FIBA-274629 format. One record per residue (C-alpha): chain; residue in one letter; residue number from 1; x, y, z. Coordinates in Angstrom, 3 decimals, padded with zeros to 6 digits. Layout:
BEGIN
ATOM   ch   aa     i          x          y          z
ATOM    A    a   NUM          X          Y          Z
...
This chain:
BEGIN
ATOM   ch   aa     i          x          y          z
ATOM    A    m     1    005.148   -017.175   -025.909
ATOM    A    i     2    008.197   -018.433   -027.777
ATOM    A    p     3    010.692   -020.405   -025.662
ATOM    A    k     4    014.344   -019.397   -025.533
ATOM    A    k     5    016.524   -020.781   -028.289
ATOM    A    l     6    019.157   -023.374   -027.499
ATOM    A    r     7    022.823   -022.594   -026.966
ATOM    A    k     8    025.911   -024.732   -026.756
ATOM    A    g     9    026.032   -026.669   -023.504
ATOM    A    n    10    022.262   -026.610   -022.908
ATOM    A    e    11    020.577   -029.638   -021.407
ATOM    A    i    12    017.928   -031.591   -023.336
ATOM    A    r    13    015.723   -033.902   -021.256
ATOM    A    i    14    014.349   -037.073   -022.865
ATOM    A    l    15    010.851   -038.098   -021.726
ATOM    A    s    16    008.443   -040.900   -022.653
ATOM    A    p    17    004.878   -039.516   -022.519
ATOM    A    a    18    003.734   -042.336   -024.832
ATOM    A    k    19    005.767   -045.513   -025.391
ATOM    A    s    20    008.827   -046.264   -023.301
ATOM    A    l    21    012.491   -045.700   -024.116
ATOM    A    s    22    012.977   -049.374   -023.265
ATOM    A    m    23    011.674   -050.340   -026.719
ATOM    A    i    24    014.449   -048.404   -028.501
ATOM    A    d    25    017.536   -050.386   -029.515
ATOM    A    q    26    020.559   -049.578   -027.338
ATOM    A    d    27    022.785   -048.817   -030.332
ATOM    A    q    28    020.168   -046.383   -031.645
ATOM    A    q    29    019.961   -044.717   -028.233
ATOM    A    k    30    023.741   -044.290   -028.161
ATOM    A    l    31    023.788   -042.827   -031.672
ATOM    A    a    32    020.982   -040.391   -030.798
ATOM    A    v    33    022.849   -039.207   -027.704
ATOM    A    r    34    026.060   -038.827   -029.709
ATOM    A    r    35    024.294   -036.768   -032.390
ATOM    A    l    36    022.831   -034.389   -029.837
ATOM    A    n    37    026.170   -034.196   -028.014
ATOM    A    d    38    027.884   -033.359   -031.325
ATOM    A    a    39    025.421   -030.491   -031.748
ATOM    A    g    40    026.663   -029.136   -028.417
ATOM    A    f    41    023.911   -030.348   -026.092
ATOM    A    q    42    023.889   -032.378   -022.886
ATOM    A    v    43    021.387   -035.228   -022.816
ATOM    A    t    44    019.595   -036.380   -019.670
ATOM    A    f    45    016.674   -038.756   -019.164
ATOM    A    g    46    013.491   -038.570   -017.144
ATOM    A    t    47    013.212   -040.824   -014.094
ATOM    A    y    48    010.619   -043.036   -015.771
ATOM    A    a    49    011.677   -042.607   -019.407
ATOM    A    a    50    012.867   -046.217   -019.719
ATOM    A    e    51    010.347   -047.784   -017.376
ATOM    A    e    52    008.984   -051.063   -018.702
ATOM    A    y    53    005.307   -051.826   -018.340
ATOM    A    n    54    002.975   -054.548   -019.586
ATOM    A    h    55    000.289   -052.190   -020.845
ATOM    A    i    56    000.440   -049.717   -023.710
ATOM    A    s    57    002.269   -047.112   -021.614
ATOM    A    t    58    003.654   -046.643   -018.114
ATOM    A    p    59    001.464   -045.274   -015.274
ATOM    A    v    60   -000.025   -041.839   -015.853
ATOM    A    d    61    001.430   -040.341   -012.680
ATOM    A    h    62    004.948   -041.425   -013.659
ATOM    A    r    63    004.722   -039.820   -017.078
ATOM    A    v    64    003.155   -036.652   -015.641
ATOM    A    n    65    005.845   -036.403   -012.933
ATOM    A    d    66    008.589   -036.601   -015.554
ATOM    A    i    67    006.979   -033.765   -017.528
ATOM    A    h    68    006.593   -031.600   -014.418
ATOM    A    d    69    010.172   -032.304   -013.313
ATOM    A    a    70    011.574   -031.412   -016.737
ATOM    A    f    71    009.692   -028.126   -016.977
ATOM    A    a    72    010.464   -027.160   -013.361
ATOM    A    d    73    014.196   -027.929   -013.641
ATOM    A    p    74    015.992   -024.650   -014.538
ATOM    A    n    75    018.893   -026.583   -016.050
ATOM    A    v    76    016.665   -028.201   -018.670
ATOM    A    k    77    016.268   -025.987   -021.735
ATOM    A    a    78    014.454   -028.398   -024.070
ATOM    A    i    79    012.364   -031.564   -023.886
ATOM    A    l    80    012.434   -034.271   -026.551
ATOM    A    t    81    009.966   -037.135   -026.517
ATOM    A    t    82    011.258   -040.679   -026.962
ATOM    A    i    83    008.707   -041.898   -029.515
ATOM    A    g    84    004.973   -041.787   -030.195
ATOM    A    g    85    002.278   -044.267   -029.215
ATOM    A    y    86   -001.450   -044.105   -028.548
ATOM    A    d    87   -002.308   -042.549   -025.221
ATOM    A    s    88   -000.539   -039.256   -024.550
ATOM    A    n    89   -004.032   -037.782   -024.192
ATOM    A    q    90   -004.328   -039.705   -020.879
ATOM    A    l    91   -002.071   -037.067   -019.349
ATOM    A    l    92   -003.899   -033.887   -020.324
ATOM    A    s    93   -006.162   -033.408   -017.302
ATOM    A    d    94   -003.361   -034.236   -014.850
ATOM    A    l    95   -000.788   -031.754   -016.099
ATOM    A    d    96   -000.051   -028.627   -014.074
ATOM    A    y    97   -000.174   -026.035   -016.824
ATOM    A    q    98    000.885   -023.325   -014.394
ATOM    A    v    99    004.241   -025.084   -013.961
ATOM    A    i   100    004.619   -025.244   -017.740
ATOM    A    r   101    003.588   -021.597   -018.239
ATOM    A    q   102    006.040   -020.379   -015.607
ATOM    A    n   103    008.929   -022.401   -017.041
ATOM    A    p   104    008.693   -022.065   -020.826
ATOM    A    k   105    011.083   -024.226   -022.820
ATOM    A    i   106    011.246   -026.130   -026.085
ATOM    A    f   107    008.968   -029.191   -026.236
ATOM    A    c   108    009.274   -031.350   -029.366
ATOM    A    g   109    007.868   -034.592   -030.749
ATOM    A    y   110    005.320   -035.796   -033.286
ATOM    A    s   111    002.646   -038.436   -033.960
ATOM    A    d   112    000.814   -039.160   -030.666
ATOM    A    i   113    002.692   -036.247   -029.049
ATOM    A    t   114    000.374   -034.001   -031.117
ATOM    A    a   115   -002.110   -034.241   -028.231
ATOM    A    l   116    000.402   -032.791   -025.758
ATOM    A    s   117    001.910   -030.171   -028.061
ATOM    A    n   118   -001.428   -028.640   -029.032
ATOM    A    s   119   -002.846   -028.874   -025.507
ATOM    A    i   120    000.172   -027.159   -023.979
ATOM    A    y   121   -000.118   -024.357   -026.530
ATOM    A    r   122   -003.860   -024.034   -025.910
ATOM    A    k   123   -003.591   -023.972   -022.102
ATOM    A    t   124   -000.429   -021.905   -021.678
ATOM    A    g   125    000.253   -019.977   -024.895
ATOM    A    l   126    003.685   -021.633   -025.101
ATOM    A    v   127    004.790   -022.363   -028.651
ATOM    A    t   128    005.643   -026.070   -028.944
ATOM    A    y   129    007.115   -028.010   -031.869
ATOM    A    s   130    006.179   -030.876   -034.127
ATOM    A    g   131    009.488   -032.457   -035.048
ATOM    A    p   132    011.735   -035.447   -034.461
ATOM    A    h   133    011.618   -037.699   -031.451
ATOM    A    f   134    014.793   -038.599   -029.585
ATOM    A    s   135    014.625   -041.987   -031.318
ATOM    A    s   136    014.676   -040.258   -034.727
ATOM    A    f   137    018.308   -039.299   -034.133
ATOM    A    g   138    019.222   -042.980   -033.934
ATOM    A    m   139    018.831   -043.207   -037.714
ATOM    A    e   140    022.136   -043.836   -039.489
ATOM    A    q   141    021.166   -042.702   -043.015
ATOM    A    g   142    018.731   -040.100   -044.318
ATOM    A    i   143    018.795   -037.993   -041.161
ATOM    A    d   144    020.524   -034.844   -042.492
ATOM    A    y   145    017.373   -032.896   -043.456
ATOM    A    t   146    015.666   -033.755   -040.167
ATOM    A    y   147    018.768   -032.791   -038.200
ATOM    A    e   148    019.277   -029.524   -040.091
ATOM    A    f   149    015.774   -028.158   -039.600
ATOM    A    f   150    015.497   -029.285   -035.990
ATOM    A    l   151    018.652   -027.348   -035.165
ATOM    A    k   152    017.539   -024.388   -037.262
ATOM    A    v   153    014.230   -024.062   -035.438
ATOM    A    c   154    015.802   -024.608   -032.010
ATOM    A    r   155    018.695   -022.171   -032.501
ATOM    A    e   156    017.637   -019.403   -034.877
ATOM    A    k   157    015.072   -016.587   -034.876
ATOM    A    d   158    015.056   -015.155   -038.402
ATOM    A    p   159    012.331   -016.151   -040.884
ATOM    A    f   160    013.262   -018.865   -043.376
ATOM    A    n   161    011.730   -021.014   -046.116
ATOM    A    i   162    011.442   -024.779   -045.796
ATOM    A    p   163    012.351   -026.510   -049.070
ATOM    A    p   164    011.132   -030.036   -049.822
ATOM    A    a   165    013.576   -032.783   -048.913
ATOM    A    e   166    015.483   -034.083   -051.942
ATOM    A    s   167    014.533   -037.689   -051.182
ATOM    A    w   168    012.317   -039.641   -048.820
ATOM    A    s   169    011.955   -043.092   -047.336
ATOM    A    d   170    009.191   -045.172   -045.801
ATOM    A    d   171    011.137   -048.246   -044.780
ATOM    A    h   172    011.516   -049.805   -041.327
ATOM    A    w   173    014.907   -048.199   -040.737
ATOM    A    y   174    014.873   -049.077   -037.033
ATOM    A    l   175    014.844   -052.776   -037.974
ATOM    A    d   176    017.458   -052.615   -040.731
ATOM    A    q   177    019.812   -049.620   -040.845
ATOM    A    e   178    021.848   -050.991   -043.760
ATOM    A    n   179    019.284   -051.743   -046.448
ATOM    A    r   180    017.444   -048.468   -046.884
ATOM    A    q   181    015.260   -047.447   -049.841
ATOM    A    f   182    015.194   -043.787   -050.789
ATOM    A    h   183    012.942   -042.217   -053.419
ATOM    A    k   184    013.288   -038.943   -055.320
ATOM    A    n   185    011.001   -036.291   -053.894
ATOM    A    n   186    008.905   -034.518   -056.527
ATOM    A    g   187    008.293   -031.568   -054.227
ATOM    A    y   188    005.107   -029.902   -053.023
ATOM    A    n   189    001.808   -030.738   -054.725
ATOM    A    v   190   -000.562   -027.780   -055.134
ATOM    A    i   191   -004.238   -028.705   -054.713
ATOM    A    n   192   -005.680   -025.204   -054.244
ATOM    A    e   193   -003.719   -022.113   -055.219
ATOM    A    g   194   -003.300   -019.015   -053.096
ATOM    A    i   195   -001.302   -017.233   -050.401
ATOM    A    a   196   -002.030   -017.349   -046.685
ATOM    A    e   197   -000.506   -016.379   -043.368
ATOM    A    g   198   -001.537   -017.505   -039.910
ATOM    A    t   199   -000.846   -019.383   -036.696
ATOM    A    s   200    000.490   -022.890   -037.267
ATOM    A    i   201   -001.566   -025.635   -035.594
ATOM    A    g   202   -001.801   -029.383   -036.015
ATOM    A    g   203    000.323   -032.457   -036.500
ATOM    A    n   204   -001.175   -035.938   -036.601
ATOM    A    l   205   -004.803   -035.497   -037.673
ATOM    A    c   206   -006.402   -038.445   -035.868
ATOM    A    t   207   -004.614   -037.434   -032.654
ATOM    A    l   208   -005.540   -033.762   -033.026
ATOM    A    n   209   -009.164   -034.824   -033.419
ATOM    A    l   210   -009.037   -036.453   -029.976
ATOM    A    l   211   -009.064   -032.908   -028.596
ATOM    A    q   212   -012.362   -031.974   -030.236
ATOM    A    g   213   -014.968   -030.784   -027.748
ATOM    A    t   214   -012.431   -030.458   -024.916
ATOM    A    e   215   -010.733   -027.542   -023.201
ATOM    A    f   216   -007.470   -028.676   -024.814
ATOM    A    m   217   -008.404   -027.960   -028.431
ATOM    A    p   218   -006.653   -024.864   -029.843
ATOM    A    s   219   -008.664   -022.241   -031.662
ATOM    A    l   220   -008.736   -022.778   -035.422
ATOM    A    e   221   -009.309   -019.137   -036.282
ATOM    A    d   222   -006.590   -017.449   -038.347
ATOM    A    t   223   -004.570   -020.660   -038.608
ATOM    A    i   224   -002.482   -022.575   -041.095
ATOM    A    l   225   -003.213   -026.258   -040.459
ATOM    A    f   226   -000.392   -028.799   -040.731
ATOM    A    l   227   -002.009   -032.230   -041.059
ATOM    A    e   228   -000.582   -035.727   -041.501
ATOM    A    d   229   -001.538   -039.302   -040.768
ATOM    A    d   230    000.139   -042.688   -040.665
ATOM    A    l   231   -000.351   -045.952   -042.540
ATOM    A    l   232   -003.536   -046.723   -040.580
ATOM    A    s   233   -005.301   -043.845   -042.333
ATOM    A    d   234   -006.463   -044.685   -045.859
ATOM    A    a   235   -008.251   -042.182   -048.116
ATOM    A    p   236   -011.776   -042.700   -046.670
ATOM    A    t   237   -010.433   -042.459   -043.106
ATOM    A    f   238   -008.516   -039.271   -043.844
ATOM    A    d   239   -011.611   -037.879   -045.572
ATOM    A    r   240   -013.881   -038.357   -042.575
ATOM    A    n   241   -011.233   -037.198   -040.090
ATOM    A    l   242   -010.760   -034.013   -042.104
ATOM    A    q   243   -014.523   -033.542   -042.312
ATOM    A    s   244   -014.752   -033.860   -038.536
ATOM    A    l   245   -012.167   -031.100   -038.170
ATOM    A    i   246   -014.068   -028.924   -040.646
ATOM    A    h   247   -017.131   -029.170   -038.395
ATOM    A    q   248   -015.248   -027.638   -035.459
ATOM    A    p   249   -016.091   -024.125   -034.260
ATOM    A    g   250   -013.815   -021.543   -035.844
ATOM    A    f   251   -012.885   -023.612   -038.885
ATOM    A    y   252   -014.222   -020.822   -041.083
ATOM    A    g   253   -011.148   -018.878   -039.942
ATOM    A    v   254   -008.622   -021.409   -041.282
ATOM    A    k   255   -006.397   -019.642   -043.817
ATOM    A    g   256   -004.645   -022.615   -045.447
ATOM    A    i   257   -003.747   -026.303   -045.129
ATOM    A    i   258   -000.399   -028.084   -045.527
ATOM    A    i   259   -000.600   -031.883   -045.715
ATOM    A    g   260    002.358   -034.122   -044.869
ATOM    A    r   261    003.455   -037.030   -047.028
ATOM    A    f   262    001.450   -040.221   -046.574
ATOM    A    q   263    003.040   -043.582   -045.956
ATOM    A    k   264    002.956   -046.039   -048.833
ATOM    A    d   265    000.787   -048.548   -046.989
ATOM    A    s   266   -001.983   -045.973   -046.591
ATOM    A    k   267   -002.355   -046.106   -050.399
ATOM    A    v   268   -003.378   -042.419   -050.402
ATOM    A    k   269   -002.423   -040.948   -053.786
ATOM    A    d   270   -002.280   -037.350   -054.998
ATOM    A    r   271   -005.514   -037.861   -056.949
ATOM    A    d   272   -007.250   -039.090   -053.773
ATOM    A    l   273   -006.265   -035.954   -051.882
ATOM    A    q   274   -007.327   -033.824   -054.850
ATOM    A    q   275   -010.793   -035.394   -054.776
ATOM    A    i   276   -011.094   -035.170   -051.002
ATOM    A    i   277   -010.113   -031.502   -050.834
ATOM    A    q   278   -012.215   -030.473   -053.836
ATOM    A    s   279   -015.276   -032.260   -052.434
ATOM    A    k   280   -015.419   -029.863   -049.480
ATOM    A    k   281   -016.975   -026.475   -050.120
ATOM    A    e   282   -015.321   -025.048   -046.979
ATOM    A    l   283   -011.897   -025.454   -048.613
ATOM    A    t   284   -012.546   -023.931   -052.029
ATOM    A    t   285   -011.224   -020.482   -051.143
ATOM    A    i   286   -008.071   -021.415   -049.209
ATOM    A    p   287   -004.675   -022.648   -050.454
ATOM    A    v   288   -003.922   -026.332   -049.900
ATOM    A    i   289   -000.669   -028.152   -050.594
ATOM    A    s   290    000.327   -031.761   -049.977
ATOM    A    n   291    003.435   -033.952   -050.059
ATOM    A    a   292    005.230   -031.818   -047.482
ATOM    A    s   293    008.168   -033.367   -045.640
ATOM    A    f   294    006.618   -034.043   -042.240
ATOM    A    g   295    004.716   -036.928   -040.720
ATOM    A    h   296    005.512   -040.639   -040.635
ATOM    A    t   297    007.907   -040.879   -043.570
ATOM    A    t   298    011.486   -039.642   -043.281
ATOM    A    p   299    013.066   -037.148   -043.263
ATOM    A    i   300    010.880   -034.483   -041.633
ATOM    A    f   301    011.125   -030.776   -040.908
ATOM    A    t   302    010.277   -029.206   -037.559
ATOM    A    f   303    007.461   -026.648   -037.381
ATOM    A    p   304    006.006   -024.618   -034.503
ATOM    A    i   305    002.599   -025.166   -032.974
ATOM    A    g   306    001.495   -021.646   -032.168
ATOM    A    g   307    004.078   -019.933   -034.382
ATOM    A    q   308    003.478   -017.746   -037.426
ATOM    A    v   309    003.705   -019.265   -040.890
ATOM    A    k   310    003.226   -018.008   -044.445
ATOM    A    m   311    002.421   -020.316   -047.346
ATOM    A    k   312    002.388   -019.666   -051.072
ATOM    A    a   313    000.765   -022.274   -053.304
ATOM    A    y   314    001.257   -021.931   -057.041
ATOM    A    n   315    002.363   -024.656   -059.429
ATOM    A    h   316    005.774   -023.126   -060.097
ATOM    A    d   317    006.100   -021.077   -056.920
ATOM    A    t   318    005.288   -022.949   -053.723
ATOM    A    t   319    006.871   -022.022   -050.403
ATOM    A    i   320    006.422   -022.620   -046.686
ATOM    A    e   321    007.995   -019.857   -044.603
ATOM    A    l   322    008.373   -019.856   -040.838
ATOM    A    l   323    008.011   -016.251   -039.672
ATOM    A    k   324    007.943   -016.586   -035.880
ATOM    A    y   325    008.913   -019.835   -034.225
């Protein structure tokens, strides 16, 4: 079930299923609203989006109510999450998936939001999206690629290829918007060659793995896995998290893997990923590429969770194509 694409004048609701909007700088909030307004959208905020709380996140019932209200409101055509965090999975058993199924609309975020995006797809069949948070649009520089592919996925229907971003950054842009460091992007790195087509699933690997053994875990059969992790995941941690996913029922049906760019502080290098992937017999027959422009570096592209994707992985011919999204 693919949600309706956005049109000029549509309302986008901002929610905080993880950390609160209150932690986002006011100038960055204003810039994010202006960017979305310039794209032709109206921006509104959930009742509890900016609620301040002493614990990691605001009360579960407040966050759940905001999600229900946004899906039930016929004026809201898309939902953007404020930012990630650690405990979106607290909400899963309290969500009314019937409300979501009966009111399909775009739902987008990344990092900890992986738990919600994959669970919603699993429980309702609604295609969701791994892409920028609302806070991402408060970035002054280096936002063009992120902005372009978010709008493309939200507005268009025709298949298209996702090229690598020309440059990337892993600095704390939200602390210092002026002194940014950008690096030339060398493009996709092919670990295993091949061609594959399947249903796109995934996002943040350690968050996706929180769904293992629950009713919220999507089927892995006939899938293309998009996997990324943040600076807390070094090579051994990524290795064991990937191994845990490999042990899941249905993994034999995975058709290919696309790995997002790692943050510098993770110290995960191309050679580390090469060794990790090649050490696993379950992966020897499927294409695997890394250094894709999604995850916790910037910029990032938006991809569907539950959509159809085709990947081609050859040293001089590597493509990621969104077929249905």
